[in-house]
Every structure is written in C-alpha cells, then in structure tokens.
N, C-alpha and C positions, 0 to 999 in steps of 0.2 A: 558870598558864594560865586560873585562873580570870578577870580583873583583866583580860585582854585583849577575853574574852567582854561582860563588863559592860558594859565603857567601849562596842563594838559594842551591843550592845542597845542602851546609852544610846541612844545617834547613832542608831540606826535609830525609839526611841522618841519624843527630841525633835520627827526632824522629821515623823513622822507630828502629834505634835500642834502642832506650824505649820502643815503643810497642814491640819487638822480645824479649828486656829481660820481662817485661811486660805476655808475653806467656812463655815464661821459663818459670816464677815463679808460673804458676795459676791465678793472679791474669784475667786475660784478659781468651775465655774460648775459645773455637771452632776450633780448631784450628788441625794440627798433632801435633803443633810448644806447644802446654799446657801441663803443665808441663815435657818435656823434660827441665833436666838438662844442655844439649850441649846449648839449644840459652836463659839461662838465663844466663852461662854466656858471650857466641857471643856475646849479645845485646850489651853490654856496651862497650866490642872494637870495635862491628861499629858505636855505636855513636861519641866513642872519633873518631875515624879517622873524623864523621861531624864536629866534634870540631876544627879539627887538619883543615880542609877545608877551616870553617870560618873563623878561624886565618888569615888563608893564606892569604885570599881573604881580610880581614880589614887590615893585613901589610901595613904602606905604606910604601914607596919604598923609596930612597935618590932619589932628582934630581938633573940630573949632570951636 
C-alpha cells in the first residue's frame, strides 16, 4: 500500500516543480512567482525530489 502512495505523491511533487519552474521563467503568468529566478531554480530541484519519491515507490525489495 505504501508504494502507490509514494508514486502518487512523487508525481504530484514533479508536477508542482515543473509548474514552479515554468512560472519562474515566465511561461505561466498570474502569480508573484512569475519571472522570479528563485522559482526557476527551485522548481527543477523540487521536481527531482518528486522523481526520487517515484523511484523509491517503484523500487522492488528483495524478498527475504
């Protein structure tokens, strides 16, 4: 049960990171984050954290 939850949360974090990056570089407007270099840098870092959660959720454990 834990694995699907990690994958779902990871996917959500990836989407959030991509949106933050796109706002930071000015492709998505309408927020205080638009055009901010901080979010252009933090967005991909956040997305990588989401990818790590997805990998953790998909990683198979050896059976003991």
